[in-house]
N, C-alpha and C positions, 0 to 999 in steps of 0.2 A: 723337636729337641732329641727325641728318642733315636731317630735315624742318625743324627749327628753323633750322638754318644756311641752308637753301634760302630760307626765308621772309625771314630777315634780309638775305640777299644781294639779294633782290628790292627791298627798301626801300633798301639801300645804292646800288643802281644808279640810284636817282632823285636822288641827290646830285650837285651840281655839282662838289664837291670829293672825290669818292669815292677818288681816288688818294691824297689826303692822309690820309684816314681809314685806308686800308689800310696806309700807311707807319707811322702811329701805332700800329696794332695789332701790327705786326711788332716794335716796340720796347716794347710794353706790359708792365709789370711788375704781376703780379696777386697779391693777398693776399685770402683769403676774408673776406667775401663779394664783394669787388670783383674781378671777372674780365672776360674779354673780352666775354662776352654782356651783362653789366651795362653795360659801357662803350658798346657799340654801341647798345643800347636807349636808354640815357639820352641819347646823342648824337642819335639819330633823333627822340626826343621833343623835345629842346631845339631842333632845327632845324625842327620842324613837319612832318617827313616821316612820322612815325608818330603817329596820334591816340591819345588815351587809350582810346577804344573798341577800336581796333585792337590796342593793347597788351593789353587785357583778353582779347580773343579769342585772341591769340597765347599768352597765359599759360594760359588754360583748355584750349586744344588740347594744349599741351605736357604739362600735368598729366594729362590724360586718356590720353595716349600713354605716360606714365611713372608710372602709379599705383603700381606696385610696385618702382620703381627703388631705393627705400630698402632693400629686402631684399638687393640686391647690395652694399650698403655694409657688411653684416655680415661682417666679415673672419674671425672665429674660427669654425672648422668646427662646434664644439659649440654656439656661440651661434646659428648658423643651423639646424643639423640638430636640435638638441634644444630650445633655448629658443624660437626663433621657430616652427619647424614644428609642434612639439607644442602650443604655445600657440594657433597658428592653428587646428588641428584641434579643440582643446578648445572654442574659441569656436563652431565650426560644429556640434559634437556634444557638448553638455554632459554627456551620459550617460557619456562616456569618463572613466575614473578611473585614477589611477596605481596600479600593482599593490601589494598589501599581502600580507604573509605569511599573514594570516587567510584570504585567498582562495586563495593558492598557497604552501604551506609551503616549497616548494623555490625560491621566487623569489630571484634574486640579480642582477637587472638584465638578464635575457635578452631582455626585450621592453619595450615602452613604455607600453601601456595595457591595461586589461581592461574588457570590456563584459559586462553581465548576469552578472557574477561568474564567468564561465567562458570567454569568448572572448578569447584572448590576441592582442594586436595589436602589430605592429612598424611603425614609421613610417620611411620613407626619403624624403629630400628632396634636390632638386638644382636648379640654375639653368641656364637656357639662355643660353649665351654663344657668341660667335663662336669657333669652334674654331681658326681660323687667326690669331687676334689674340693679341698678347702684352701688350695694354694691361691696366689695372686692371679689376676686375670691373664696376664701374658703366659704364665706357666701352665695353666689349665686350658688354654685356647686349643681348639680342636682343628684338625685338618678335615677337608671335605670327605676323605675316604675313611675316616675314623669310624669304628664300630661302638665307641663309647656313647653312653646316653647324654643327651643335652636337652635343655628346656629354654626356648627363646620365648619370653613372655612379652607380648605387645600389650602394654598397660594403658590405662586412662583413655580407652577407645570410646569415642562418642559418634556413632553412626549418624545421628540426626544433624550433626554439625558440618558434614561434608558430603560430597558426591562420590568421591573416589579415594581409596586408600592405596598407598604404596608402602609395601613392607620391604625392608632391607635387612638381609641376614648376612652376617660376616663370619667367615671362617679364616683361619690363619693363612690360607692359600687361595681363597675364593670369596667372591661377593655374589649373592643371588638376590633377585628382585621378584616380587609378586605384586600384581595390580588387580584389585578387586573393587567392585562397586560397593557403595555403602550398604545396600540391602544384602549383598552377598556376605558381608561380614556379620551384619545384624542377625541374619537367619542361619548362619553356620552353626552346626551342632556343637562346635567347640567354643563358641562365644559365650562367655559367662557374664551375665548382667549383674549390676550392683557391686562393683569392685569396692567402692567406698560408700559407707552408710550415708544416705541423704543425697548422694549424687545421682539423680535420676537420669537414665539414659547412658550412663557410663559403665563400661565393662572391660573385660580383658580376654585375650585369646592366647593359648599356649601352643606354639609351633614346636613339636618335639620330634625326637628320633623315630617314634612309633606312629606319627600321623602326618609327617611332612609330605609323604608321597600322595596323600589325598588332596594336596593343593597344587599338583602338577599342572592342572589346566589353567592356573592363574600365573604361573611362572613365566617371566618375560626376559629375553635377552636384552642386554643394556642398550643396544642400538635400535631396539623396537619399543622403547618405553613411551615415546610420544604417541604413537599410534595406539598402543595398549591403553593409555589413559583416556584417549578419545573414545575408544570402543567401550571401555568400562562405563563411561558417562552415558553413552547411548543405551547400554543395558539398564542403567539406573533410571533414566527418564522414560524408558520404554516399558 
């Protein structure tokens, strides 16, 4: 959003009556989809300070920088963590299947997917947002090249209930994946046990701006996830 604002400010500076536009913006009442940006862009187009080609370029650049901003608009935790994240991984790895009791008679929701009828997989997802902001999620969503602090907390993590973990991290312009064996999570120095009192074996792990590079060995490209899951399982049973 900051880059879009900078671009629009450049165009506004070309106006002879820019002070008048700024005053109008201060008193502007907005109702979706008519907002401040729509008003500025339409005004610049109408005054001939922004060409249609420049508008298309502005629009395409904004979309490229915010390809996954819609994910930050999913407010319900289960809607994001289960519906979106699991659906996202199912698209990337069609071989992932929802657990059935015929594969695991003791299954009662302990993990999210099973692969090759034996590999139990738990999915954890989080979004990178400005840790110092109190704004709504879409407003404080960070781009991958941002230097602002973030804290992606993978909660309710139970290493004893699965073989492999898939972590999904979402930025406004990128999605990153990490694949770890259950033991690699349980024994990681950042894994904190005892998230909730009485929940034995449950913990959490914070993936932050100042430790994310320590997990580079587990990061996987989206087209290599299937192989990465199988390799993590071999590390787990080995």
